Phi, psi and omega in degrees: 000145182254160179266005186259105178287154178298318178223095186298334183276341188296317180293317178298318179294320179295319178295314179304313181297314182296316181292319178299316179296319178300314181294324176297320179295328179293333181060237182278353181282145180282141173281135176232139176059035185298319180303311181297320179299315181296314179300314180299322181287328188265327190298311183299308179299326177299313180297319179298314182295315181295318180295322177293316181300323182264010180054040176081004181281106184293325179297314178294319180298316179298319179296315179302321183273352179071036180225165177292146180300324179296321178296317177300312180302318179300315180292319178299317178296315182301327181263009177069029182257005178239000000 
């Protein structure tokens, strides 16, 4: 697997747009716990896509994500994907 994305800016741009739109919707209300909200929204679909991409191979998935296999298993369990 390579470290070179086809378009390195697209994920960053999509995140920027989504967070900006969310903050616009809040208007005058303060954002709280935004980091946790973003992680919670993104982590499960990311895990689902990676597991599909690696055909369920946890070792490959962990390598793609740059994490230990045990950490991946913990996250999969937390999201009900194991």
